[in-house]
One Martini backbone bead per residue (centre of mass of N, CA, C, O) as a GRO file, in nm:
protein
  136
    1UNK     BB    1   0.092   0.041   0.031
    2UNK     BB    2   0.019   0.367  -0.101
    3UNK     BB    3   0.043   0.719  -0.026
    4UNK     BB    4  -0.085   1.015  -0.165
    5UNK     BB    5   0.040   1.334  -0.040
    6UNK     BB    6   0.052   1.708   0.057
    7UNK     BB    7   0.024   1.678   0.358
    8UNK     BB    8   0.244   1.711   0.604
    9UNK     BB    9   0.091   1.577   0.842
   10UNK     BB   10   0.009   1.318   0.698
   11UNK     BB   11   0.294   1.236   0.613
   12UNK     BB   12   0.411   1.204   0.907
   13UNK     BB   13   0.203   1.020   1.033
   14UNK     BB   14   0.241   0.786   0.835
   15UNK     BB   15   0.534   0.734   0.880
   16UNK     BB   16   0.521   0.680   1.195
   17UNK     BB   17   0.325   0.405   1.101
   18UNK     BB   18   0.469   0.277   0.839
   19UNK     BB   19   0.371   0.420   0.582
   20UNK     BB   20   0.373   0.445   0.250
   21UNK     BB   21   0.476   0.772   0.144
   22UNK     BB   22   0.394   1.038  -0.086
   23UNK     BB   23   0.508   1.360  -0.150
   24UNK     BB   24   0.234   1.464  -0.345
   25UNK     BB   25   0.064   1.577  -0.631
   26UNK     BB   26  -0.217   1.435  -0.781
   27UNK     BB   27  -0.234   1.646  -1.028
   28UNK     BB   28   0.041   1.518  -1.096
   29UNK     BB   29   0.126   1.280  -1.309
   30UNK     BB   30   0.426   1.215  -1.236
   31UNK     BB   31   0.362   1.155  -0.939
   32UNK     BB   32   0.204   0.895  -0.990
   33UNK     BB   33   0.433   0.742  -1.136
   34UNK     BB   34   0.634   0.764  -0.905
   35UNK     BB   35   0.429   0.598  -0.698
   36UNK     BB   36   0.332   0.342  -0.888
   37UNK     BB   37   0.060   0.325  -1.067
   38UNK     BB   38   0.136   0.121  -1.296
   39UNK     BB   39   0.147  -0.130  -1.055
   40UNK     BB   40  -0.134  -0.117  -0.960
   41UNK     BB   41  -0.421  -0.288  -0.851
   42UNK     BB   42  -0.526  -0.058  -0.663
   43UNK     BB   43  -0.728   0.249  -0.677
   44UNK     BB   44  -0.788   0.519  -0.448
   45UNK     BB   45  -1.028   0.784  -0.438
   46UNK     BB   46  -1.135   0.945  -0.131
   47UNK     BB   47  -1.168   1.232  -0.260
   48UNK     BB   48  -1.350   1.485  -0.322
   49UNK     BB   49  -1.372   1.748  -0.542
   50UNK     BB   50  -1.411   1.977  -0.320
   51UNK     BB   51  -1.097   1.896  -0.208
   52UNK     BB   52  -0.965   1.917  -0.463
   53UNK     BB   53  -0.655   2.035  -0.630
   54UNK     BB   54  -0.624   2.063  -0.972
   55UNK     BB   55  -0.862   1.837  -0.977
   56UNK     BB   56  -1.031   1.527  -1.060
   57UNK     BB   57  -1.162   1.226  -1.060
   58UNK     BB   58  -1.175   1.204  -1.361
   59UNK     BB   59  -0.887   1.261  -1.424
   60UNK     BB   60  -0.750   1.050  -1.261
   61UNK     BB   61  -0.876   0.811  -1.392
   62UNK     BB   62  -0.777   0.861  -1.677
   63UNK     BB   63  -0.473   0.851  -1.607
   64UNK     BB   64  -0.477   0.563  -1.474
   65UNK     BB   65  -0.588   0.418  -1.731
   66UNK     BB   66  -0.347   0.493  -1.916
   67UNK     BB   67  -0.120   0.359  -1.727
   68UNK     BB   68  -0.345   0.149  -1.595
   69UNK     BB   69  -0.569  -0.084  -1.740
   70UNK     BB   70  -0.596  -0.300  -1.473
   71UNK     BB   71  -0.690  -0.137  -1.262
   72UNK     BB   72  -0.869  -0.092  -0.971
   73UNK     BB   73  -1.114   0.169  -0.949
   74UNK     BB   74  -1.179   0.378  -0.676
   75UNK     BB   75  -1.430   0.628  -0.620
   76UNK     BB   76  -1.550   0.970  -0.556
   77UNK     BB   77  -1.880   1.104  -0.487
   78UNK     BB   78  -2.138   1.350  -0.436
   79UNK     BB   79  -2.317   1.277  -0.689
   80UNK     BB   80  -2.501   1.095  -0.890
   81UNK     BB   81  -2.409   1.211  -1.166
   82UNK     BB   82  -2.099   1.139  -1.130
   83UNK     BB   83  -2.097   0.828  -1.161
   84UNK     BB   84  -2.112   0.802  -1.469
   85UNK     BB   85  -1.861   0.968  -1.539
   86UNK     BB   86  -1.669   0.776  -1.377
   87UNK     BB   87  -1.739   0.516  -1.547
   88UNK     BB   88  -1.654   0.641  -1.825
   89UNK     BB   89  -1.353   0.698  -1.732
   90UNK     BB   90  -1.297   0.391  -1.553
   91UNK     BB   91  -1.440   0.308  -1.319
   92UNK     BB   92  -1.537   0.030  -1.098
   93UNK     BB   93  -1.607   0.217  -0.847
   94UNK     BB   94  -1.851   0.417  -0.659
   95UNK     BB   95  -1.874   0.646  -0.401
   96UNK     BB   96  -2.123   0.772  -0.158
   97UNK     BB   97  -2.147   0.898   0.145
   98UNK     BB   98  -2.462   0.966   0.172
   99UNK     BB   99  -2.547   0.674   0.110
  100UNK     BB  100  -2.385   0.511   0.317
  101UNK     BB  101  -2.525   0.672   0.554
  102UNK     BB  102  -2.814   0.588   0.490
  103UNK     BB  103  -2.771   0.281   0.532
  104UNK     BB  104  -2.673   0.305   0.824
  105UNK     BB  105  -2.944   0.429   0.933
  106UNK     BB  106  -3.128   0.194   0.880
  107UNK     BB  107  -2.982   0.007   1.084
  108UNK     BB  108  -3.032   0.197   1.330
  109UNK     BB  109  -3.345   0.201   1.314
  110UNK     BB  110  -3.381  -0.099   1.333
  111UNK     BB  111  -3.241  -0.136   1.607
  112UNK     BB  112  -3.424   0.054   1.761
  113UNK     BB  113  -3.694  -0.106   1.715
  114UNK     BB  114  -3.549  -0.379   1.838
  115UNK     BB  115  -3.371  -0.295   2.097
  116UNK     BB  116  -3.042  -0.264   1.964
  117UNK     BB  117  -2.873  -0.006   2.019
  118UNK     BB  118  -2.667  -0.077   2.237
  119UNK     BB  119  -2.523  -0.283   2.062
  120UNK     BB  120  -2.449  -0.100   1.825
  121UNK     BB  121  -2.286   0.098   1.994
  122UNK     BB  122  -2.074  -0.101   2.108
  123UNK     BB  123  -1.955  -0.165   1.834
  124UNK     BB  124  -1.865   0.115   1.753
  125UNK     BB  125  -1.697   0.174   2.000
  126UNK     BB  126  -1.495  -0.053   1.942
  127UNK     BB  127  -1.396   0.060   1.673
  128UNK     BB  128  -1.309   0.359   1.793
  129UNK     BB  129  -1.127   0.333   2.051
  130UNK     BB  130  -0.832   0.294   1.873
  131UNK     BB  131  -0.855   0.530   1.698
  132UNK     BB  132  -0.616   0.728   1.484
  133UNK     BB  133  -0.635   1.034   1.377
  134UNK     BB  134  -0.494   1.253   1.166
  135UNK     BB  135  -0.739   1.429   1.115
  136UNK     BB  136  -0.969   1.642   1.279
   0.00000   0.00000   0.00000
């Protein structure tokens, strides 16, 4: 696994955790090649367009697809209309955070109706207990 990021705080924190990280700007095609994108089996763009600087998920997907036609590409969209654009660009799977959250809320409401909310909360608390976030 290799992470490509240009936030110095993220870079340092990942290095301290032993994660291979390249301090590069993903909007620069050469940076992605230098990070080894041409040999990657799976490429994940977890940042939505609204947070990307100088590029978009569509541009990233098209570049990755040119350099590495066999990689499985997972991208992030903010709006439903974006998903088709990203699939046409070459994404293999597109996530939409608000849809994922809505699906989780269905499970939470179902658990609440069944009187299992405490059980679900305990499971979530266990997952988060030792989690060490890099970004606030």
